[in-house]
C-alpha positions in Angstrom: -12.9 -6.3 0.9 -15.4 -4.1 2.8 -14.2 -1.9 5.7 -16.0 -4.2 8.2 -14.6 -7.4 6.8 -11.1 -6.0 6.6 -11.1 -4.9 10.2 -12.8 -8.1 11.3 -10.1 -10.2 9.5 -7.4 -8.0 11.0 -8.8 -8.7 14.5 -9.0 -12.4 13.9 -5.4 -12.5 12.7 -4.3 -10.5 15.7 -6.0 -12.9 18.0 -3.8 -15.7 16.6 -0.6 -13.8 17.4 -1.8 -12.0 20.5 1.4 -12.7 22.4 3.5 -11.1 19.6 1.8 -7.7 19.4 1.6 -5.0 22.0 -1.4 -4.4 24.2 -1.7 -1.0 22.7 -2.1 -2.4 19.2 -4.7 -5.0 20.4 -6.7 -2.3 22.2 -6.8 0.0 19.2 -7.8 -2.8 16.9 -10.6 -3.7 19.3 -11.8 -0.1 19.4 -11.9 0.0 15.6 -13.7 -3.4 15.5 -16.4 -2.3 17.9 -16.9 1.0 16.1 -17.7 -0.6 12.8 -19.6 -3.6 14.4 -22.1 -1.3 16.1 -22.4 1.2 13.3 -25.7 1.6 11.5 -24.4 2.2 8.0 -27.7 3.4 6.7 -27.9 6.2 9.3 -24.2 7.0 8.8 -24.6 7.3 5.1 -27.5 9.8 5.3 -26.1 11.7 8.2 -22.4 12.1 8.3 -20.5 9.6 6.2 -17.4 11.9 6.0 -17.0 12.0 9.7 -17.4 8.2 10.1 -14.9 7.5 7.3 -12.4 10.0 8.6 -12.6 8.4 12.1 -11.9 5.0 10.5 -9.0 6.4 8.5 -7.5 8.1 11.6 -8.1 4.9 13.6 -6.1 2.9 11.1 -3.3 5.5 11.1 -3.2 5.4 14.9 -2.9 1.6 14.8 0.0 1.9 12.4 1.7 4.5 14.6 1.3 2.3 17.6 2.7 -0.6 15.7 5.8 1.4 14.8 6.2 2.8 18.3 5.3 -0.1 20.6 6.4 -3.3 18.8 9.9 -4.6 18.7 11.4 -4.4 15.2 11.7 -8.1 14.9 10.6 -10.7 12.3 6.9 -10.1 13.1 7.2 -6.3 12.7 9.0 -6.8 9.3 6.2 -9.0 8.1 3.7 -6.3 9.0 5.8 -3.9 6.9 5.7 -6.3 4.0 1.9 -6.5 4.1 1.6 -2.8 4.6 3.8 -1.7 1.7 2.8 -4.3 -0.9 -0.9 -3.5 -0.4 -0.1 0.2 -0.5 1.8 -0.1 -3.8 -1.1 -2.1 -5.3 -3.8 0.2 -4.0 -2.0 3.3 -5.1 -1.6 1.9 -8.6 -5.3 1.1 -8.8 -6.3 4.5 -7.6 -4.1 6.3 -10.2 -5.4 4.0 -12.9 -9.1 4.7 -12.0 -8.5 8.5 -12.2 -6.7 8.3 -15.5 -9.3 6.1 -17.0 -12.1 8.6 -16.2 -10.2 11.8 -16.9 -8.3 13.1 -19.9 -4.7 14.3 -19.9 -4.2 18.0 -19.3 -1.3 19.9 -20.9 0.4 22.8 -19.0 -1.2 25.3 -21.4 -4.6 23.9 -20.5 -4.4 24.5 -16.8 -6.8 27.4 -16.8 -9.5 25.2 -18.5 -8.9 22.6 -15.8 -9.5 25.1 -13.1 -12.7 26.3 -14.9 -13.9 22.6 -15.0 -14.5 22.6 -11.3 -15.6 19.0 -11.2 -12.5 17.6 -13.0 -10.2 19.8 -10.8 -11.8 18.4 -7.6 -11.4 14.8 -9.0 -7.6 15.2 -9.2 -7.4 16.9 -5.8 -9.5 14.0 -4.5 -6.9 11.6 -5.8 -4.2 13.4 -3.9 -6.2 13.6 -0.8 -7.2 9.9 -0.9 -3.4 9.2 -0.8 -2.9 11.9 1.9 -0.7 13.6 -0.7 -2.1 17.0 -1.4 0.2 19.1 0.8 3.2 17.0 -0.1 2.4 17.4 -3.8 2.0 21.2 -3.4 5.3 21.3 -1.6 7.0 19.6 -4.6 5.1 21.2 -7.5 3.1 24.2 -6.1 -0.7 24.1 -6.0 -1.1 23.8 -9.8 -2.8 20.5 -10.6 -1.3 18.7 -13.5 -2.4 15.0 -13.9 1.0 14.1 -15.3 2.8 15.6 -12.3 0.4 13.8 -10.0 1.3 10.5 -11.7 5.0 11.3 -11.4 4.7 12.1 -7.7 2.6 9.1 -6.7 4.6 6.7 -8.9 8.2 7.8 -8.7 8.8 10.0 -5.7 11.3 8.4 -3.3 10.5 10.5 -0.2 6.7 10.5 0.1 5.5 7.5 2.2 2.5 6.7 0.0 4.2 6.7 -3.4 4.7 3.4 -5.2 8.5 3.9 -5.4 8.7 4.5 -1.6 6.5 1.5 -0.9 8.6 -0.9 -3.0 11.8 0.4 -1.4 10.4 -0.3 2.1 9.1 -3.7 0.9 12.5 -4.6 -0.3 14.1 -3.5 2.9 11.7 -5.5 5.0 12.2 -8.6 2.9 16.0 -8.4 3.3 15.6 -8.1 7.0 13.3 -11.2 7.1 15.6 -13.3 5.0 18.5 -12.4 7.2 16.6 -13.0 10.5 15.2 -16.4 9.3 18.1 -17.7 7.2 15.4 -18.4 4.7 16.2 -20.4 1.6 14.5 -20.2 -1.8 14.3 -16.4 -1.7 15.8 -15.8 -5.1 12.5 -15.5 -6.8 11.2 -12.9 -4.4 14.4 -10.9 -4.7 14.3 -11.1 -8.5 10.6 -9.9 -8.6 11.1 -7.1 -6.2 14.4 -6.0 -7.7 12.9 -5.9 -11.2 10.0 -3.6 -10.1 12.4 -1.5 -8.0 14.7 -1.0 -11.0 11.8 0.0 -13.3 10.7 2.6 -10.8 14.3 3.9 -10.5 14.8 4.5 -14.2 11.3 5.0 -15.8 10.2 8.5 -16.5 6.6 9.8 -16.5 6.9 11.2 -20.0 7.8 7.7 -21.3 4.8 5.9 -19.7 2.1 8.6 -19.7 0.6 7.7 -23.1 0.0 4.1 -22.0 -0.2 4.6 -18.3 -3.0 2.1 -17.9 -0.9 -0.8 -19.1 2.0 0.5 -16.9 -0.2 0.6 -13.8 -1.8 -2.8 -14.6 1.7 -4.2 -14.9 2.7 -2.8 -11.5 -0.4 -4.4 -10.0 0.4 -7.8 -11.6 4.0 -7.6 -10.3 2.7 -6.8 -6.8 0.4 -9.9 -7.0 3.4 -12.1 -8.2 5.5 -10.8 -5.3 2.6 -11.5 -2.8 2.3 -15.1 -4.2 6.0 -15.7 -4.0 6.2 -14.4 -0.4 3.2 -16.6 0.5 4.8 -19.7 -1.1 8.1 -19.1 0.6 7.1 -18.1 4.1 3.5 -19.1 4.7 2.4 -22.0 2.5 5.7 -23.9 2.6 5.3 -27.0 0.3 5.6 -30.3 2.2 7.8 -31.9 -0.5 10.3 -29.1 -0.2 10.4 -29.3 3.5 11.0 -33.1 3.4 13.7 -32.6 0.8 15.5 -30.1 3.0 15.1 -32.3 6.1 16.5 -35.3 4.2 19.5 -33.2 3.0 20.1 -32.0 6.6 20.1 -35.5 8.0 22.4 -36.8 5.4 
């Protein structure tokens, strides 16, 4: 799960489908791979880790932009969206959970004390920045930092691309497109799992879940894992016995 292993795995996967991705995507992935491969992490850590990590983040964002602007929106593109958004939902839930486990809730009347606690304030700003959400949050709530509002924004906002709600909506859209393009059977379990999570995000309110937000976020991560496993079993690891059953039914 390190940066180097993730980029190396992405490059290996891209090699297997080289003819299905654009040359721009492949070249950018290679640039990222070479950057981390030849990096001396000890020197970087003591010299300028922020610059290196920012360059990696921007390189990944550039790859995503190239994917969306140079690849046909076909089955392969939709599978990329599935991977992107299910991972984003899981990772965002994990990030929120970590911050709420290490920080206490702050009520509106305590905002001045939060500002005086410079370290705690920076921790919450750090959460927003780690999700590229600081400016978007300020646009929605002003620059006052309330942990509950941060949770609400990153969980339930339907317009911000890195919120969990947005990610699940995009995941659902991509899965519908794949099912339609492939005439896939046995998708009911995937649809049920994604639909259940989407409905919860539609109707749940932050004030109802904030007291036990850890359980709520853990449940989201578990649901994301279940969705991932269902997608893998349906489209990737297709059981031989099911394939033979369908083949026999078609021949009869």
